[in-house]
GUFIVO-592614 format. One line per field, with one value per atom (N, C-alpha, C, O): residue number from 1; residue in one letter; atom name; z, y, x. Coordinates in steps of 0.05 Angstrom, whole numbers, plus 5000, padded with zeros to 4 digits. Layout:
<rs>
num <- NUM_...
residu <- A_...
atome <- CA_...
Z <- Z_...
Y <- Y_...
X <- X_...
</rs>
This chain:
<rs>
num <- 1_1_1_1_2_2_2_2_3_3_3_3_4_4_4_4_5_5_5_5_6_6_6_6_7_7_7_7_8_8_8_8_9_9_9_9_10_10_10_10_11_11_11_11_12_12_12_12_13_13_13_13_14_14_14_14_15_15_15_15_16_16_16_16_17_17_17_17_18_18_18_18_19_19_19_19_20_20_20_20_21_21_21_21_22_22_22_22_23_23_23_23_24_24_24_24_25_25_25_25_26_26_26_26_27_27_27_27_28_28_28_28_29_29_29_29_30_30_30_30_31_31_31_31_32_32_32_32_33_33_33_33_34_34_34_34_35_35_35_35_36_36_36_36_37_37_37_37_38_38_38_38_39_39_39_39_40_40_40_40_41_41_41_41_42_42_42_42_43_43_43_43_44_44_44_44_45_45_45_45_46_46_46_46_47_47_47_47_48_48_48_48_49_49_49_49_50_50_50_50_51_51_51_51_52_52_52_52_53_53_53_53_54_54_54_54_55_55_55_55_56_56_56_56_57_57_57_57_58_58_58_58_59_59_59_59_60_60_60_60_61_61_61_61_62_62_62_62_63_63_63_63_64_64_64_64_65_65_65_65_66_66_66_66_67_67_67_67_68_68_68_68_69_69_69_69_70_70_70_70_71_71_71_71_72_72_72_72_73_73_73_73_74_74_74_74_75_75_75_75_76_76_76_76_77_77_77_77_78_78_78_78_79_79_79_79_80_80_80_80_81_81_81_81_82_82_82_82_83_83_83_83_84_84_84_84_85_85_85_85_86_86_86_86_87_87_87_87_88_88_88_88_89_89_89_89_90_90_90_90_91_91_91_91_92_92_92_92_93_93_93_93_94_94_94_94_95_95_95_95_96_96_96_96_97_97_97_97_98_98_98_98_99_99_99_99_100_100_100_100_101_101_101_101_102_102_102_102_103_103_103_103_104_104_104_104_105_105_105_105_106_106_106_106_107_107_107_107_108_108_108_108_109_109_109_109_110_110_110_110_111_111_111_111_112_112_112_112_113_113_113_113_114_114_114_114_115_115_115_115_116_116_116_116_117_117_117_117_118_118_118_118_119_119_119_119_120_120_120_120_121_121_121_121_122_122_122_122_123_123_123_123_124_124_124_124_125_125_125_125_126_126_126_126_127_127_127_127
residu <- M_M_M_M_K_K_K_K_K_K_K_K_L_L_L_L_S_S_S_S_I_I_I_I_V_V_V_V_L_L_L_L_F_F_F_F_V_V_V_V_L_L_L_L_M_M_M_M_I_I_I_I_A_A_A_A_I_I_I_I_V_V_V_V_G_G_G_G_C_C_C_C_S_S_S_S_K_K_K_K_G_G_G_G_N_N_N_N_D_D_D_D_S_S_S_S_S_S_S_S_S_S_S_S_K_K_K_K_E_E_E_E_V_V_V_V_K_K_K_K_G_G_G_G_T_T_T_T_I_I_I_I_E_E_E_E_V_V_V_V_P_P_P_P_E_E_E_E_S_S_S_S_I_I_I_I_Q_Q_Q_Q_A_A_A_A_N_N_N_N_E_E_E_E_Q_Q_Q_Q_V_V_V_V_K_K_K_K_L_L_L_L_K_K_K_K_V_V_V_V_L_L_L_L_V_V_V_V_T_T_T_T_Q_Q_Q_Q_G_G_G_G_D_D_D_D_K_K_K_K_K_K_K_K_V_V_V_V_E_E_E_E_N_N_N_N_A_A_A_A_D_D_D_D_D_D_D_D_V_V_V_V_Q_Q_Q_Q_F_F_F_F_Q_Q_Q_Q_V_V_V_V_E_E_E_E_K_K_K_K_E_E_E_E_G_G_G_G_Y_Y_Y_Y_I_I_I_I_N_N_N_N_Q_Q_Q_Q_E_E_E_E_M_M_M_M_T_T_T_T_K_K_K_K_A_A_A_A_P_P_P_P_H_H_H_H_E_E_E_E_G_G_G_G_K_K_K_K_G_G_G_G_V_V_V_V_Y_Y_Y_Y_S_S_S_S_T_T_T_T_D_D_D_D_Y_Y_Y_Y_T_T_T_T_F_F_F_F_K_K_K_K_E_E_E_E_D_D_D_D_G_G_G_G_E_E_E_E_Y_Y_Y_Y_M_M_M_M_I_I_I_I_T_T_T_T_A_A_A_A_H_H_H_H_V_V_V_V_T_T_T_T_V_V_V_V_D_D_D_D_G_G_G_G_D_D_D_D_M_M_M_M_K_K_K_K_M_M_M_M_F_F_F_F_T_T_T_T_K_K_K_K_K_K_K_K_V_V_V_V_E_E_E_E_V_V_V_V_G_G_G_G_K_K_K_K_S_S_S_S_K_K_K_K_E_E_E_E
atome <- N_CA_C_O_N_CA_C_O_N_CA_C_O_N_CA_C_O_N_CA_C_O_N_CA_C_O_N_CA_C_O_N_CA_C_O_N_CA_C_O_N_CA_C_O_N_CA_C_O_N_CA_C_O_N_CA_C_O_N_CA_C_O_N_CA_C_O_N_CA_C_O_N_CA_C_O_N_CA_C_O_N_CA_C_O_N_CA_C_O_N_CA_C_O_N_CA_C_O_N_CA_C_O_N_CA_C_O_N_CA_C_O_N_CA_C_O_N_CA_C_O_N_CA_C_O_N_CA_C_O_N_CA_C_O_N_CA_C_O_N_CA_C_O_N_CA_C_O_N_CA_C_O_N_CA_C_O_N_CA_C_O_N_CA_C_O_N_CA_C_O_N_CA_C_O_N_CA_C_O_N_CA_C_O_N_CA_C_O_N_CA_C_O_N_CA_C_O_N_CA_C_O_N_CA_C_O_N_CA_C_O_N_CA_C_O_N_CA_C_O_N_CA_C_O_N_CA_C_O_N_CA_C_O_N_CA_C_O_N_CA_C_O_N_CA_C_O_N_CA_C_O_N_CA_C_O_N_CA_C_O_N_CA_C_O_N_CA_C_O_N_CA_C_O_N_CA_C_O_N_CA_C_O_N_CA_C_O_N_CA_C_O_N_CA_C_O_N_CA_C_O_N_CA_C_O_N_CA_C_O_N_CA_C_O_N_CA_C_O_N_CA_C_O_N_CA_C_O_N_CA_C_O_N_CA_C_O_N_CA_C_O_N_CA_C_O_N_CA_C_O_N_CA_C_O_N_CA_C_O_N_CA_C_O_N_CA_C_O_N_CA_C_O_N_CA_C_O_N_CA_C_O_N_CA_C_O_N_CA_C_O_N_CA_C_O_N_CA_C_O_N_CA_C_O_N_CA_C_O_N_CA_C_O_N_CA_C_O_N_CA_C_O_N_CA_C_O_N_CA_C_O_N_CA_C_O_N_CA_C_O_N_CA_C_O_N_CA_C_O_N_CA_C_O_N_CA_C_O_N_CA_C_O_N_CA_C_O_N_CA_C_O_N_CA_C_O_N_CA_C_O_N_CA_C_O_N_CA_C_O_N_CA_C_O_N_CA_C_O_N_CA_C_O_N_CA_C_O_N_CA_C_O_N_CA_C_O_N_CA_C_O_N_CA_C_O_N_CA_C_O_N_CA_C_O_N_CA_C_O_N_CA_C_O_N_CA_C_O_N_CA_C_O_N_CA_C_O_N_CA_C_O_N_CA_C_O_N_CA_C_O
Z <- 6037_6066_6055_6064_6026_6026_6016_6021_5996_5992_6012_6017_6031_6062_6070_6072_6074_6084_6072_6084_6047_6027_6028_6027_6030_6027_6055_6056_6082_6113_6114_6132_6094_6100_6080_6085_6059_6042_6060_6058_6075_6090_6115_6122_6125_6150_6140_6156_6113_6107_6099_6098_6093_6081_6102_6102_6126_6148_6158_6164_6159_6176_6161_6176_6136_6118_6128_6135_6129_6130_6149_6148_6173_6210_6205_6214_6193_6196_6175_6180_6153_6143_6157_6157_6168_6184_6207_6218_6212_6243_6234_6247_6215_6208_6199_6198_6193_6193_6216_6218_6237_6262_6280_6302_6272_6288_6281_6294_6260_6251_6271_6280_6279_6294_6284_6268_6297_6290_6313_6335_6310_6324_6319_6299_6339_6339_6356_6380_6344_6353_6372_6359_6399_6408_6418_6436_6409_6419_6430_6424_6449_6457_6429_6408_6429_6408_6400_6377_6421_6423_6430_6449_6421_6422_6420_6399_6445_6437_6436_6441_6429_6429_6457_6474_6464_6490_6511_6534_6504_6522_6533_6515_6545_6548_6548_6563_6526_6527_6522_6518_6524_6530_6496_6482_6489_6462_6470_6485_6460_6461_6438_6417_6445_6421_6432_6451_6422_6434_6414_6391_6419_6403_6402_6425_6382_6384_6367_6347_6375_6356_6353_6369_6328_6326_6343_6340_6360_6385_6407_6428_6409_6437_6439_6419_6465_6471_6475_6493_6464_6463_6490_6494_6511_6534_6533_6552_6515_6523_6497_6490_6474_6461_6465_6485_6442_6446_6445_6456_6433_6432_6422_6404_6435_6415_6424_6448_6402_6405_6386_6363_6394_6376_6362_6375_6338_6324_6315_6309_6314_6311_6296_6308_6268_6247_6243_6239_6245_6235_6204_6190_6195_6164_6153_6159_6133_6120_6131_6120_6158_6174_6171_6166_6176_6189_6209_6213_6227_6254_6261_6261_6266_6268_6291_6296_6315_6347_6351_6343_6367_6370_6401_6415_6410_6443_6450_6437_6473_6477_6488_6493_6492_6499_6522_6511_6542_6563_6560_6552_6568_6573_6597_6618_6591_6614_6626_6647_6606_6611_6595_6586_6586_6573_6542_6524_6535_6507_6497_6474_6526_6512_6525_6542_6505_6508_6501_6482_6529_6519_6531_6550_6515_6533_6529_6515_6542_6540_6523_6523_6511_6489_6491_6499_6481_6482_6457_6452_6433_6409_6410_6422_6399_6405_6391_6397_6374_6361_6343_6343_6327_6320_6288_6278_6278_6254_6249_6269_6228_6222_6232_6222_6244_6245_6245_6250_6236_6234_6261_6274_6265_6292_6282_6271_6283_6275_6296_6303_6305_6318_6316_6308_6321_6313_6332_6355_6324_6348_6339_6315_6355_6349_6363_6386_6354_6367_6358_6335_6374_6374_6344_6327_6338_6327_6297_6277_6297_6274_6279_6291_6262_6268_6248_6225_6256_6246_6254_6277_6227_6237_6236_6221_6254_6248_6247_6265_6232_6235_6232_6217_6244_6247_6245_6259_6229_6224_6247_6256_6258_6279_6272_6257_6280_6274_6303_6317_6308_6335_6334_6317_6353_6351_6330_6325_6318_6291_6278_6280_6251_6228_6215_6220_6200_6185_6158_6143_6156_6129_6115_6093
Y <- 7122_7114_7101_7107_7076_7054_7070_7062_7102_7109_7118_7108_7141_7142_7121_7121_7102_7082_7077_7074_7074_7067_7085_7077_7115_7133_7135_7139_7133_7126_7101_7098_7083_7058_7068_7061_7083_7083_7107_7107_7124_7146_7128_7133_7111_7099_7084_7080_7073_7056_7074_7065_7100_7122_7128_7132_7132_7148_7125_7130_7105_7074_7071_7066_7072_7067_7092_7086_7112_7136_7137_7140_7129_7129_7109_7117_7081_7061_7073_7071_7083_7092_7112_7112_7128_7146_7133_7141_7114_7101_7085_7089_7067_7052_7060_7044_7084_7097_7101_7096_7112_7118_7097_7100_7079_7053_7031_7010_7040_7025_7017_7037_6995_6989_6985_6968_7005_7011_7001_6996_6996_6983_6994_6990_7005_7013_6998_7001_6981_6962_6983_7000_6983_6997_6981_6964_6984_6966_6981_7005_6976_6989_6998_6985_7022_7027_7013_7011_7002_6982_6957_6957_6933_6910_6891_6889_6877_6859_6827_6825_6808_6785_6773_6780_6752_6741_6762_6759_6781_6802_6804_6809_6803_6803_6829_6847_6834_6860_6852_6830_6879_6883_6888_6903_6874_6883_6894_6883_6915_6931_6940_6949_6936_6947_6964_6956_6983_6999_7000_7006_6994_6985_7008_7017_7020_7043_7036_7022_7048_7048_7075_7083_7088_7115_7131_7127_7148_7160_7147_7160_7124_7109_7092_7077_7084_7064_7037_7037_7012_6992_6977_6968_6973_6960_6936_6922_6923_6899_6886_6878_6879_6867_6836_6824_6825_6795_6776_6755_6785_6773_6791_6808_6785_6806_6783_6776_6771_6762_6768_6776_6763_6774_6747_6728_6753_6731_6746_6770_6732_6749_6729_6708_6732_6721_6732_6756_6719_6729_6729_6715_6748_6741_6725_6724_6706_6683_6655_6633_6661_6643_6643_6664_6620_6624_6613_6590_6628_6619_6629_6650_6603_6595_6599_6593_6608_6611_6638_6658_6637_6661_6662_6643_6685_6694_6712_6733_6705_6717_6742_6743_6762_6792_6800_6810_6796_6810_6845_6863_6847_6880_6891_6885_6913_6917_6948_6960_6958_6983_7006_7009_7029_7050_7036_7053_7016_7001_6990_6981_6989_6978_6943_6934_6928_6902_6894_6901_6870_6871_6842_6830_6834_6810_6818_6838_6799_6802_6774_6752_6781_6764_6770_6790_6742_6745_6733_6710_6755_6750_6729_6740_6704_6693_6700_6694_6714_6720_6746_6752_6760_6783_6775_6753_6805_6797_6818_6832_6820_6830_6818_6796_6824_6814_6828_6852_6808_6829_6818_6798_6836_6833_6839_6860_6815_6821_6816_6795_6842_6835_6830_6849_6809_6794_6808_6800_6827_6834_6831_6835_6824_6809_6836_6841_6850_6862_6860_6865_6855_6844_6827_6839_6806_6786_6797_6784_6817_6821_6831_6851_6807_6809_6823_6817_6843_6855_6852_6849_6852_6849_6874_6893_6870_6905_6897_6881_6901_6895_6920_6938_6919_6929_6911_6891_6917_6912_6924_6947_6898_6911_6901_6882_6914_6896_6898_6918_6868_6862_6860_6846_6875_6870_6891_6913_6879_6892_6878_6855_6895_6877_6866_6880_6842_6834_6846_6846_6859_6873_6862_6870
X <- 1432_1446_1474_1496_1469_1485_1512_1535_1507_1530_1542_1563_1533_1540_1564_1589_1544_1567_1591_1612_1590_1617_1636_1660_1629_1645_1657_1681_1639_1655_1675_1692_1672_1689_1712_1736_1706_1732_1756_1780_1740_1753_1769_1792_1755_1766_1790_1808_1793_1813_1835_1858_1830_1848_1858_1882_1843_1858_1876_1899_1868_1880_1906_1925_1911_1930_1950_1972_1944_1952_1984_2008_1955_1971_1987_2008_1992_2009_2035_2059_2024_2054_2074_2098_2056_2076_2088_2109_2074_2083_2106_2127_2108_2129_2156_2175_2158_2179_2192_2216_2178_2189_2194_2205_2189_2189_2212_2215_2226_2245_2272_2283_2281_2297_2324_2331_2342_2367_2390_2381_2416_2431_2461_2475_2467_2498_2519_2518_2539_2558_2580_2593_2583_2607_2628_2623_2649_2674_2693_2689_2719_2740_2755_2751_2774_2785_2810_2819_2820_2844_2837_2822_2843_2835_2858_2871_2865_2892_2870_2846_2890_2890_2890_2906_2871_2874_2865_2873_2849_2838_2808_2792_2802_2772_2764_2775_2738_2737_2700_2690_2684_2660_2655_2668_2634_2618_2592_2576_2590_2558_2541_2549_2519_2502_2480_2467_2476_2458_2437_2444_2407_2388_2368_2364_2354_2336_2319_2323_2294_2268_2252_2235_2263_2255_2269_2293_2265_2278_2277_2284_2272_2275_2287_2290_2298_2313_2304_2287_2309_2301_2302_2325_2284_2291_2282_2290_2266_2252_2253_2231_2279_2283_2277_2282_2265_2260_2289_2290_2309_2335_2356_2352_2381_2405_2425_2427_2439_2462_2483_2478_2506_2532_2550_2559_2552_2567_2591_2590_2613_2645_2659_2666_2665_2684_2711_2713_2729_2750_2751_2737_2771_2763_2777_2801_2765_2771_2761_2764_2747_2738_2704_2691_2691_2663_2659_2667_2643_2636_2601_2587_2599_2557_2554_2530_2569_2568_2558_2569_2534_2524_2528_2523_2538_2531_2515_2513_2499_2475_2486_2510_2468_2487_2457_2437_2457_2441_2434_2449_2409_2406_2412_2402_2435_2446_2435_2443_2413_2402_2400_2423_2383_2386_2383_2387_2379_2378_2398_2399_2427_2444_2437_2421_2462_2459_2488_2501_2497_2529_2536_2526_2555_2573_2603_2611_2620_2638_2652_2641_2674_2681_2715_2727_2726_2763_2766_2759_2782_2786_2817_2835_2821_2841_2869_2892_2859_2890_2881_2857_2901_2908_2892_2889_2884_2869_2844_2838_2832_2810_2781_2778_2763_2745_2722_2720_2697_2666_2657_2664_2642_2618_2594_2589_2576_2548_2525_2515_2518_2495_2468_2454_2455_2430_2409_2409_2392_2373_2351_2348_2328_2301_2284_2291_2266_2252_2220_2213_2206_2179_2177_2163_2185_2193_2205_2200_2217_2227_2258_2266_2275_2305_2319_2315_2337_2354_2386_2394_2404_2428_2448_2446_2467_2487_2508_2513_2526_2553_2580_2577_2600_2623_2649_2650_2669_2695_2707_2705_2725_2749_2777_2779_2799_2823_2834_2839_2839_2853_2884_2895_2897_2927_2938_2929_2959_2973_2973_2981_2958_2955_2987_3007_2988_3011_3007_2987_3035_3038_3062_3068
</rs>
């Protein structure tokens, strides 16, 4: 009886371990930042991030914020991005001057925070 209990216990652990392993890869949170192709200084644009987990769009992220930094400068300010539907979170933003910027979306789902980045060019580059 004791051997049967041990075998069943080991079998249960193996089944639970295997199911969690398969589940975690399909639940990875991903984000795709979307911005207009052409961005001009002092024009308001909509910054968007499409948040998915596996093959599903995330409708209930804990928190989504954007951080925009001009190349060579550090910006600690974060702009909250409310959910607009179908896994898309967005906010309006105005780039103050021409140059290269790094947009970072900070996305928290089920307490796990991920960051997604995209580099954009605003206006004409100075050469």
